[in-house]
C-alpha positions in Angstrom: 0.0 0.0 0.0 1.4 3.4 -1.0 1.5 6.0 1.8 -0.6 9.1 1.2 2.0 11.1 3.1 4.7 13.1 1.3 8.3 12.5 2.3 8.1 15.7 4.4 5.1 17.6 5.8 5.3 20.7 7.9 2.0 22.0 9.2 1.5 25.4 10.9 5.1 25.6 12.1 5.8 28.6 14.3 8.9 29.8 16.1 9.5 32.6 18.5 12.7 33.8 20.2 11.4 35.6 23.2 9.1 38.4 21.9 10.4 38.0 18.4 8.1 35.8 16.2 10.3 34.4 13.3 7.9 31.8 11.8 4.2 32.6 11.7 2.6 29.3 10.6 4.5 27.7 7.8 2.9 24.8 5.8 5.0 22.8 3.3 4.8 19.4 1.7 7.8 17.9 -0.1 7.4 14.8 -2.2 10.1 12.1 -2.4 12.6 13.0 -5.0 11.5 16.7 -5.2 13.9 19.6 -5.0 12.4 22.6 -3.3 14.4 25.9 -3.4 13.5 28.5 -0.7 14.3 32.1 -1.5 13.7 35.3 0.4 15.5 38.2 2.1 17.7 37.8 5.1 15.5 37.6 8.2 12.5 36.1 6.4 12.7 32.9 8.4 14.3 30.6 5.9 17.2 29.2 8.0 15.0 29.0 11.1 12.5 26.9 9.2 15.2 24.5 8.0 16.6 24.2 11.6 13.1 23.5 12.9 12.6 20.6 10.5 15.2 18.4 12.1 14.8 19.9 15.6 18.1 21.8 15.6 15.6 24.4 16.8 12.5 23.4 18.7 9.4 24.9 17.0 7.1 26.9 19.2 4.1 25.2 17.6 3.1 23.1 14.6 3.9 19.5 13.6 6.5 18.0 11.2 6.3 14.6 9.7 8.9 12.5 7.9 7.3 9.7 5.9 4.3 9.9 8.1 6.1 9.9 11.4 6.0 13.0 13.6 9.4 14.4 14.3 10.3 15.2 17.9 7.3 13.6 19.5 3.6 13.3 19.0 0.3 14.7 20.3 -1.4 12.5 22.9 -4.9 11.7 21.5 -7.1 11.9 24.6 -5.4 14.9 26.2 -4.1 16.8 23.1 -0.9 17.4 24.9 2.5 17.2 23.2 4.7 14.3 24.3 8.3 14.7 23.3 10.3 11.8 21.9 13.1 10.3 23.9 16.7 11.6 23.3 17.6 8.3 21.6 14.5 8.5 19.3 15.3 12.2 18.5 18.8 11.3 17.6 17.6 8.5 15.3 15.1 10.9 13.6 17.7 13.6 13.2 19.9 11.2 11.4 17.3 11.0 8.6 18.0 14.6 7.7 21.3 15.5 6.0 22.2 19.1 6.8 24.8 21.2 4.9 25.6 24.5 6.6 27.0 27.8 5.3 30.2 27.0 7.1 31.8 23.6 6.5 32.3 22.6 10.2 34.9 20.0 9.3 37.3 18.6 11.9 40.6 20.3 11.0 42.8 17.4 12.2 41.0 14.8 10.2 41.4 13.9 6.5 38.5 14.2 4.1 38.0 10.4 4.4 38.0 10.5 8.2 35.7 13.5 8.3 33.2 11.6 6.1 33.6 8.3 7.9 33.3 9.4 11.5 29.5 9.6 11.4 28.9 6.2 9.9 31.4 4.7 12.4 30.4 6.5 15.6 26.7 7.0 15.0 25.6 4.2 12.6 27.9 1.7 14.1 29.8 0.6 11.0 33.2 -1.0 11.3 36.0 1.5 10.6 37.0 -0.2 7.3 33.4 -0.2 6.1 32.9 3.4 7.2 36.0 4.5 5.3 35.0 2.5 2.2 31.6 4.2 2.3 33.4 7.6 2.8 35.5 7.0 -0.3 32.4 6.2 -2.4 30.7 9.4 -1.2 33.8 11.5 -1.8 34.0 10.1 -5.3 30.3 11.0 -5.8 31.2 14.7 -5.1 34.2 14.6 -7.4 36.9 14.3 -4.6 38.3 10.8 -5.2 41.8 12.3 -5.6 41.6 14.3 -2.3 40.5 11.7 0.3 43.8 12.0 2.3 43.9 15.8 2.5 43.0 17.8 5.6 40.7 20.8 5.4 43.6 23.2 5.3 44.8 21.6 2.1 41.4 22.0 0.4 39.7 25.0 -1.2 36.5 26.3 0.2 34.5 24.6 -2.5 36.3 21.3 -1.9 35.6 21.6 1.9 31.9 22.2 1.2 31.8 19.1 -1.0 33.4 17.1 1.8 30.6 18.4 4.1 28.0 17.2 1.5 29.7 13.8 1.3 29.7 13.6 5.1 25.9 14.3 5.2 25.3 11.7 2.4 27.3 9.0 4.2 24.6 9.0 6.9 22.2 7.9 4.2 19.5 10.5 5.0 16.0 10.5 3.6 16.1 14.2 2.9 18.9 16.7 2.4 18.7 20.3 3.8 21.0 23.0 2.4 21.4 26.3 4.2 22.9 28.7 1.8 25.8 26.3 1.0 27.6 28.6 -1.3 27.4 31.9 0.6 30.8 31.5 2.3 32.6 30.6 -0.9 34.6 32.8 -3.3 32.6 33.3 -6.5 34.9 31.1 -8.6 34.2 28.1 -6.3 30.4 28.4 -6.2 29.7 26.4 -9.4 31.5 23.3 -8.4 29.3 23.0 -5.3 26.1 23.8 -7.3 27.1 21.1 -9.9 27.2 18.5 -7.2 23.9 19.6 -5.8 22.4 19.5 -9.3 23.7 15.9 -9.8 22.1 14.9 -6.5 18.7 16.4 -7.6 18.9 14.5 -10.9 19.7 11.3 -9.0 16.4 11.7 -7.1 17.6 12.9 -3.7 14.8 14.8 -1.8 16.2 18.3 -1.1 15.2 21.6 0.4 17.7 24.3 -0.6 17.9 27.8 0.9 19.9 29.8 -1.5 20.4 33.2 -3.2 21.7 31.4 -6.4 18.7 32.3 -8.6 20.2 30.5 -11.7 20.3 27.3 -9.7 16.7 27.8 -8.6 15.6 28.3 -12.2 17.5 25.3 -13.5 17.2 22.7 -10.8 14.1 23.4 -8.6 10.9 21.5 -9.1 9.3 24.2 -7.0 10.4 27.6 -5.7 9.1 28.9 -2.3 9.4 32.6 -1.5 9.4 33.4 2.2 8.8 36.9 3.6 8.2 38.0 7.2 8.0 34.4 8.6 5.4 33.0 6.1 5.4 31.5 2.6 4.3 34.4 0.5 4.3 32.6 -2.8 5.3 29.3 -4.3 5.2 27.6 -7.7 7.3 26.2 -10.5 10.4 28.2 -11.3 8.9 29.5 -14.6 6.0 31.0 -12.7 7.9 32.5 -9.8 10.6 34.0 -12.0 8.5 34.7 -15.1 5.3 36.0 -13.6 5.3 36.4 -9.8 1.9 37.3 -8.5 2.8 39.0 -5.2 4.3 42.5 -4.9 6.7 41.2 -2.2 8.0 38.6 -4.6 8.4 41.1 -7.5 10.3 43.5 -5.2 12.7 40.8 -4.0 13.4 39.5 -7.5 14.1 43.1 -8.7 16.4 43.6 -5.8 18.3 40.4 -6.5 18.6 41.2 -10.2 20.4 44.5 -9.4 23.0 42.8 -7.3 
C-alpha cells in the first residue's frame, strides 16, 4: 500500500525567540525526489525553518512529519498534549536529515576520508573499514576521489563544502537540507558545489535548498518557495515564480536580486 503522506510535511510551524516571532505558521509538503528551493530576504525565516525541520531548533508550535512519522514527539490523542520523543529517538530521527551549513564545520585534524567516515562509524555503528570505504564512495560522488587523504587546510573552500556534502550523504539520509551552502565561498568556487547539488537532484535525492543562487533555482528546482516575514508568501514552479510572480513582495525581492 502506498502511503498518502509526502516525504516531508510541515504544518503550521511557528517559532519565537522571546518576543520575536520568526515563523508565523508555515505549511509545506515535499514529495520524495522533489527539489524545493527556498528564497527570500535575510531575516525572512528561511534558516530558522530549516533548523526546525530536524529539531536543531525546537518549534514553538506546529507539527513536522517525515514519511508519516512525527518528528520530535507526538500529540497524545485523549489529552491533546504534546509528548516529546526520547533523546535516543530524537537522535535517530535527526539522522534521517542531512544538513549542509553555510560553514563547512569539518574537523581540521582529520582527512576528508576521516571527516566523512566518522558519522557512519560512531553513530551508525559501521566498522571502521566499512565506514572508510563508504566515505571514499561518497567523496567520489562529489568529485573528490583524488583528495581523500587531504585535511581541510589543504582543500579549497569549494572542496571543503563538497566534503561536508559527502559527510551528510554518508549518513544515508532520507532528505537533504542545504542552508545557503555557497554563501561562504569565493565566486569562482560556487559552481563546483552547485554542480554536485544538481547531480544529487537529478539522481532523485529529496532536497530543500535555501539559496540566493537564482540560476540554480531556475534550472534545478521543481518548486520555488518565496518566504517573507515568517510565512510562505508565494510558491510555484520556477517559470511561474521568475516569469510572472503574483505577489508584490516577490516582485520586489526579485528586482532587488537582479540589481546585485
